[in-house]
C-alpha positions as CSV (number, residue, x, y, z in Angstrom):
1,M,0.0,0.0,0.0
2,N,1.5,3.4,-1.0
3,I,1.7,6.3,1.4
4,I,-1.4,8.3,0.2
5,E,-3.6,5.2,0.5
6,R,-2.3,4.8,4.1
7,I,-3.5,8.4,4.8
8,T,-6.8,8.4,2.9
9,K,-7.9,5.0,4.1
10,S,-7.1,6.0,7.6
11,D,-9.7,4.2,9.6
12,K,-8.5,0.9,8.1
13,N,-5.0,1.6,9.2
14,Y,-5.6,1.8,13.0
15,S,-4.3,-1.3,14.6
16,N,-3.0,-2.4,18.0
17,T,0.5,-1.2,16.9
18,T,-0.6,2.3,15.9
19,S,0.6,4.7,18.5
20,N,-1.3,7.7,19.9
21,L,1.2,10.0,18.1
22,Q,0.5,8.3,14.8
23,K,-3.2,8.7,15.3
24,I,-3.0,12.4,16.1
25,S,-0.8,13.0,13.0
26,L,-3.1,11.0,10.8
27,D,-6.1,13.0,11.9
28,K,-4.3,16.2,10.9
29,L,-3.1,14.8,7.6
30,R,-6.6,13.7,6.6
31,T,-7.5,17.4,6.3
32,N,-4.7,18.0,3.9
33,P,-3.4,14.6,2.5
34,I,-1.2,16.4,-0.2
35,P,0.3,19.9,0.1
36,S,-1.3,22.4,-2.3
37,S,0.9,23.6,-5.2
38,K,-0.6,27.1,-4.6
39,N,1.4,27.3,-1.3
40,E,4.6,29.2,-1.7
41,I,6.9,26.5,-0.3
42,W,5.4,23.7,-2.5
43,K,4.9,25.7,-5.7
44,Q,8.1,24.6,-7.4
45,T,7.8,21.0,-6.5
46,N,7.9,18.6,-9.4
47,K,4.5,16.8,-9.2
48,S,5.6,13.6,-10.9
49,K,8.7,13.2,-8.7
50,F,6.7,14.0,-5.6
51,S,4.2,11.4,-6.6
52,R,6.9,8.8,-7.0
53,F,8.2,9.7,-3.5
54,L,4.8,8.8,-2.1
55,N,4.3,5.7,-4.2
56,F,6.7,3.3,-2.5
57,K,5.6,0.5,-0.2
58,F,6.3,1.4,3.4
59,S,8.6,-0.5,5.7
60,N,9.7,0.2,9.3
61,D,12.1,-2.7,9.2
62,F,15.8,-2.1,9.9
63,Y,18.3,-2.7,7.2
64,Y,22.0,-2.1,7.9
65,P,23.2,0.5,5.4
66,H,26.3,0.3,3.2
67,I,28.3,3.2,4.7
68,P,31.2,4.5,2.6
69,G,34.2,6.3,4.2
70,H,36.7,5.1,6.7
71,Y,35.3,3.9,10.0
72,Q,38.5,3.3,12.0
73,I,39.0,6.9,13.0
74,N,39.4,7.8,16.7
75,N,37.1,10.0,18.6
76,I,34.0,9.2,16.5
77,C,30.7,7.9,18.1
78,R,28.4,6.4,15.4
79,I,24.7,5.7,15.9
80,I,22.3,4.2,13.3
81,I,18.7,5.1,13.8
82,G,16.5,1.9,14.0
83,E,19.4,-0.3,15.1
84,N,17.8,-0.7,18.5
85,K,21.0,-0.3,20.6
86,R,20.8,1.3,24.0
87,I,22.8,4.5,24.3
88,K,24.3,5.7,27.5
89,I,27.9,6.9,27.5
90,K,29.3,8.8,30.5
91,Q,32.8,10.2,30.8
92,K,34.4,12.7,33.1
93,N,33.5,15.8,31.1
94,W,30.5,14.7,29.1
95,E,27.5,12.4,28.8
96,I,25.3,11.1,26.0
97,K,22.1,9.3,27.0
98,E,18.7,8.4,25.6
99,L,15.7,10.5,26.5
100,E,13.1,8.9,28.6
101,E,10.1,7.5,26.7
102,K,7.7,10.0,28.4
103,E,9.9,12.9,27.4
104,I,9.9,11.9,23.7
105,L,6.2,11.3,23.6
106,N,5.3,14.5,25.3
107,F,7.7,16.5,23.1
108,L,6.4,15.1,19.8
109,K,2.8,15.3,20.9
110,Q,3.2,19.1,21.5
111,K,4.9,19.6,18.2
112,I,2.2,17.6,16.3
113,I,-0.6,19.6,17.9
114,Q,1.1,22.9,17.0
115,S,1.8,21.8,13.4
116,D,0.2,23.6,10.5
117,T,-1.0,21.1,7.9
118,T,0.7,22.9,5.1
119,Q,3.8,24.5,6.6
120,N,4.6,21.4,8.6
121,W,3.2,18.7,6.3
122,S,6.5,16.9,6.1
123,N,6.8,16.6,9.9
124,L,3.2,15.3,10.1
125,L,3.8,12.7,7.4
126,N,6.9,11.6,9.3
127,H,5.2,11.3,12.6
128,F,2.3,9.4,11.1
129,L,4.7,6.8,9.6
130,T,7.5,6.5,12.1
131,D,7.1,3.8,14.8
132,R,8.8,3.9,18.1
133,K,11.9,1.9,17.2
134,N,12.8,4.4,14.5
135,I,12.6,7.4,16.9
136,L,15.9,8.4,18.5
137,G,16.0,10.8,21.4
138,L,19.3,12.0,22.9
139,N,20.3,14.2,25.8
140,I,23.9,15.6,25.4
141,T,25.9,17.6,28.0
142,G,29.5,18.6,28.5
143,K,32.7,19.5,26.7
144,E,35.3,17.6,24.7
145,I,32.6,15.2,23.4
146,P,33.6,12.9,20.5
147,Y,32.1,13.7,17.2
148,L,28.7,12.2,16.9
149,E,27.8,10.5,13.6
150,I,24.1,9.7,13.2
151,I,23.1,7.6,10.2
152,C,19.6,7.4,8.5
153,N,19.0,5.2,5.6
154,S,16.4,3.9,3.1
155,V,16.3,0.5,1.4
156,N,15.7,-0.5,-2.2
157,D,12.0,-0.4,-3.3
158,F,10.7,0.8,0.1
159,F,9.7,4.0,1.9
160,S,11.5,4.5,5.3
161,S,10.8,7.0,8.0
162,K,13.0,8.2,10.9
163,T,12.8,10.8,13.7
164,L,15.6,12.4,15.6
165,I,15.4,14.5,18.8
166,I,18.5,16.0,20.4
167,N,18.4,18.0,23.6
168,I,21.7,19.9,24.1
169,E,22.1,21.0,27.7
170,E,23.3,24.5,28.8
171,G,27.0,25.1,28.2
172,T,27.6,22.1,26.0
173,S,29.9,22.1,22.9
174,V,29.4,19.3,20.4
175,G,29.9,18.4,16.8
176,I,27.2,16.3,15.1
177,S,27.2,14.8,11.5
178,Q,23.9,13.6,10.2
179,I,24.5,11.2,7.3
180,N,21.4,10.4,5.2
181,I,22.0,7.5,2.8
182,G,19.4,6.8,0.0
183,D,19.4,3.4,-1.6
184,K,18.5,3.1,-5.2
185,N,14.8,3.4,-6.1
186,S,13.7,4.2,-2.5
187,A,12.3,7.1,-0.4
188,L,13.3,8.4,3.0
189,S,11.5,10.8,5.4
190,I,13.5,12.4,8.3
191,S,12.3,14.9,10.9
192,S,15.0,16.2,13.2
193,Y,14.6,18.4,16.3
194,L,17.5,20.2,18.0
195,N,17.0,22.1,21.3
196,I,20.1,24.1,21.9
197,G,20.5,25.3,25.5
198,E,22.0,28.6,26.7
199,D,25.7,29.2,26.1
200,S,26.0,26.1,24.0
201,V,27.9,25.7,20.7
202,V,26.7,23.1,18.1
203,N,28.5,22.4,14.9
204,H,26.0,20.4,12.8
205,G,26.5,18.8,9.4
206,I,23.8,17.3,7.2
207,I,25.1,15.2,4.3
208,S,22.5,13.6,2.1
209,F,23.5,11.4,-0.8
210,G,21.5,8.9,-2.8
211,K,21.7,6.5,-5.7
212,N,19.7,6.0,-8.8
213,K,16.1,7.1,-8.2
214,S,16.5,7.9,-4.5
215,H,14.0,10.3,-2.9
216,I,14.2,12.2,0.4
217,I,12.3,14.8,2.4
218,N,14.4,16.0,5.3
219,S,12.9,18.5,7.9
220,L,15.2,20.2,10.4
221,N,13.7,22.1,13.3
222,V,16.0,24.0,15.6
223,S,15.3,26.0,18.8
224,Q,18.1,28.2,20.0
225,Y,18.3,29.8,23.4
226,K,20.3,32.8,24.7
227,N,24.0,33.0,23.9
228,S,24.0,29.8,21.9
229,E,25.8,29.3,18.6
230,Y,24.6,27.0,15.9
231,N,26.7,26.3,12.8
232,L,25.0,24.3,10.1
233,G,26.6,22.9,7.0
234,S,24.5,20.9,4.5
235,L,25.2,19.0,1.4
236,Q,22.6,17.2,-0.9
237,F,23.4,15.3,-4.1
238,E,22.5,12.3,-6.2
239,Y,18.8,12.4,-5.4
240,D,16.2,12.2,-8.1
241,F,13.9,14.2,-5.7
242,G,15.4,15.9,-2.7
243,R,13.9,18.4,-0.3
244,L,15.5,20.0,2.8
245,E,13.4,22.1,5.1
246,I,15.2,24.3,7.6
247,N,13.3,25.9,10.4
248,I,15.3,27.8,13.0
249,N,13.8,29.8,15.9
250,Q,16.0,32.0,18.0
251,V,13.6,31.8,20.9
252,E,14.8,34.8,23.0
253,G,17.3,36.4,20.6
254,N,20.9,37.0,21.7
255,A,21.9,33.9,19.6
256,K,24.2,33.3,16.7
257,T,23.4,31.2,13.6
258,N,25.8,30.4,10.7
259,I,24.6,28.3,7.7
260,K,26.4,27.2,4.6
261,G,24.6,24.8,2.3
262,M,25.0,23.3,-1.1
263,Q,22.9,21.2,-3.5
264,I,24.1,19.6,-6.7
265,T,21.8,18.3,-9.4
266,N,22.5,16.4,-12.6
267,N,20.4,14.6,-15.3
268,N,16.8,15.6,-14.6
269,E,17.0,15.6,-10.7
270,Q,15.2,18.2,-8.6
271,I,16.7,19.2,-5.2
272,S,15.3,22.0,-3.1
273,T,16.2,23.9,0.1
274,Y,13.6,25.9,2.0
275,A,14.8,27.9,5.0
276,N,12.7,29.8,7.5
277,I,14.7,31.7,10.2
278,E,12.8,33.5,12.9
279,F,14.1,35.9,15.5
280,N,12.0,36.2,18.7
281,G,14.2,38.5,20.7
282,P,16.9,41.2,20.3
283,N,20.5,41.0,19.2
284,G,20.1,37.9,17.0
285,F,22.7,37.1,14.3
286,L,22.4,35.1,11.1
287,D,24.9,34.6,8.2
288,Q,23.5,32.2,5.6
289,L,24.9,31.1,2.3
290,N,23.2,28.6,0.0
291,K,24.9,27.3,-3.2
292,S,23.2,25.5,-6.0
293,L,24.9,23.8,-8.9
294,A,22.6,22.5,-11.8
295,N,23.7,20.5,-14.8
296,D,22.0,18.7,-17.7
297,K,18.2,19.1,-17.4
298,S,18.1,19.3,-13.7
299,H,16.3,21.8,-11.4
300,S,17.6,23.4,-8.2
301,V,15.4,25.5,-5.9
302,F,16.2,27.7,-2.9
303,E,13.7,29.7,-1.0
304,G,14.7,31.5,2.2
305,L,12.7,33.7,4.6
306,I,14.1,35.8,7.5
307,I,11.4,36.9,9.9
308,V,12.2,39.8,12.2
309,P,9.2,40.9,14.4
310,Q,9.1,44.1,16.5
311,I,10.7,42.4,19.5
312,A,13.8,41.5,17.6
313,Q,15.6,44.9,17.6
314,K,19.3,45.0,16.8
315,T,19.0,41.9,14.6
316,D,21.9,41.4,12.2
317,A,20.9,39.0,9.4
318,S,22.3,38.1,5.9
319,Q,21.0,35.6,3.4
320,L,22.8,35.0,0.1
321,S,22.0,32.6,-2.7
322,R,24.9,31.9,-5.1
323,N,24.3,29.6,-8.0
324,L,26.2,27.9,-10.8
325,L,24.4,26.9,-14.0
326,L,26.4,24.3,-16.0
327,S,23.9,23.7,-18.8
328,N,21.6,25.6,-21.1
329,Y,18.8,23.2,-20.2
330,A,19.2,23.2,-16.4
331,K,17.0,25.5,-14.3
332,I,17.7,27.3,-11.0
333,D,14.9,29.1,-9.0
334,T,16.1,31.2,-6.1
335,K,14.1,33.5,-3.8
336,P,15.7,34.9,-0.6
337,Q,13.2,37.0,1.3
338,L,12.9,39.4,4.3
339,E,9.9,40.0,6.5
340,I,10.8,42.8,8.9
341,V,8.7,44.7,11.4
342,A,11.5,45.9,13.8
343,D,13.0,49.2,12.8
344,D,16.5,49.0,14.3
345,V,18.0,46.1,12.4
346,R,20.7,45.3,9.8
347,C,19.3,42.8,7.3
348,M,20.2,42.0,3.7
349,H,19.6,39.4,1.1
350,G,20.8,38.7,-2.4
351,A,21.1,36.1,-5.2
352,T,23.4,35.5,-8.2
353,I,23.4,33.0,-11.0
354,S,26.5,32.5,-13.1
355,Q,28.4,30.0,-15.2
356,L,32.0,28.6,-15.1
357,N,34.4,31.4,-15.8
358,E,35.4,31.0,-19.5
359,D,38.5,33.1,-19.3
360,E,39.8,31.0,-16.4
361,V,39.0,27.8,-18.3
362,F,40.7,29.1,-21.4
363,Y,43.8,30.1,-19.4
364,M,44.1,26.7,-17.8
365,R,43.6,24.9,-21.1
366,S,46.4,27.0,-22.6
367,R,48.6,25.6,-19.9
368,G,47.9,22.1,-21.0
369,L,44.9,21.1,-18.9
370,T,41.9,19.3,-20.6
371,L,38.5,20.9,-20.5
372,E,37.4,18.4,-17.9
373,E,40.4,19.1,-15.7
374,A,40.0,22.8,-15.9
375,S,36.3,22.5,-15.1
376,K,37.1,20.3,-12.1
377,L,39.6,22.9,-10.7
378,Q,36.9,25.6,-10.8
379,L,34.3,23.3,-9.2
380,R,36.8,22.3,-6.5
381,S,37.0,25.9,-5.4
382,Y,33.2,26.3,-5.6
383,Y,32.7,23.2,-3.4
384,Q,35.4,23.8,-0.9
385,E,33.7,26.7,0.9
386,V,30.8,24.5,2.1
387,I,32.8,21.3,2.5
388,S,35.3,22.9,4.8
389,F,32.4,24.1,7.0
390,L,31.0,20.6,7.6
391,P,32.1,19.1,11.0
392,I,33.6,16.1,9.3
393,S,37.2,15.2,8.5
394,K,38.6,14.4,5.1
395,E,40.1,11.2,6.6
396,R,36.6,10.0,7.5
397,W,34.7,11.2,4.4
398,D,36.5,12.5,1.3
399,L,33.6,14.5,0.1
400,L,35.5,16.6,-2.4
401,T,36.6,13.6,-4.3
402,L,33.1,12.1,-4.1
403,L,31.6,15.3,-5.6
404,L,34.1,15.6,-8.4
405,K,33.4,12.0,-9.4
406,N,29.7,12.8,-9.3
407,K,30.2,15.7,-11.7
């Protein structure tokens, strides 16, 4: 049974294994089973690709993923969602432990009740589908914590769904890499929640890569508290249909957010990023850069919105979209936006679309490089700014080589 049938034939899908959270999510989804293309954040979505995303058979079973890269690196803690391993690690200066069942259920229930059926459709779908064994809740506290590597994966011919909740205690410093691996001809739904306590620093990388006919919708929801710093690097490639939704709320202002993201499309792929950054207190800071690279007949989309209400005086926010078009048949849509009510702020946004520098290519070719070699050198520079921002070592994941092969 495909996903839409599971929603529309809702009464037939209640069973002894259906949780209360799944029932609440389903009741909300029934009012809006499919997002309207009239809505701004769904307007650019390729309907046929979105339909394929929803047309896989669903499975909550665990399949161990094939994970590229080098595992034998010190100071790495790896967790695979759905593996059903108990997590409780305590050292002198830090601790990572699982959230209590009641904490997880109460948190998600509140989020589901507050969810709008259009703006938060992706989360509602995720919470309707995800069973308890595919929900991971962590509480992290301390300093000098090993890098955390959290794996989500889909499996060939099936739709998989995972949920991640991370509570980061006051004064904590941590690096987290979220690796999303799409198997060929599959679909993956991920909803992640990060609650970042006061005076904490979080370096967060999201790396999503698929295979032939992989599909993914990845929703990231972040709450930042006073004097926290959140650094997000994201990379998406090799998905026939990919969508990253970033929702960040500086709950009381006085927080710092830095974002550098990149999406790379080839063939007839569509990959999108939607970012909504809201300031709910004074002295907030944002520096966001999103890069898109589109080749062949592919389509890349970026839409960003910075919301600065009256209470958010002294906000300093910047949102820039820089894009590279490698084909006359490819398409890039970009729309950074500001919604400002406060009058004492410094906010700016901008967008550029360009091609590879022909003069530079000509110069490199005159020095004996082939066209492919010259193009790769330019792409290396374009990629490096985002790759170097990800909290992941070259020894562990050689992303630059992986991307250049993908080109």
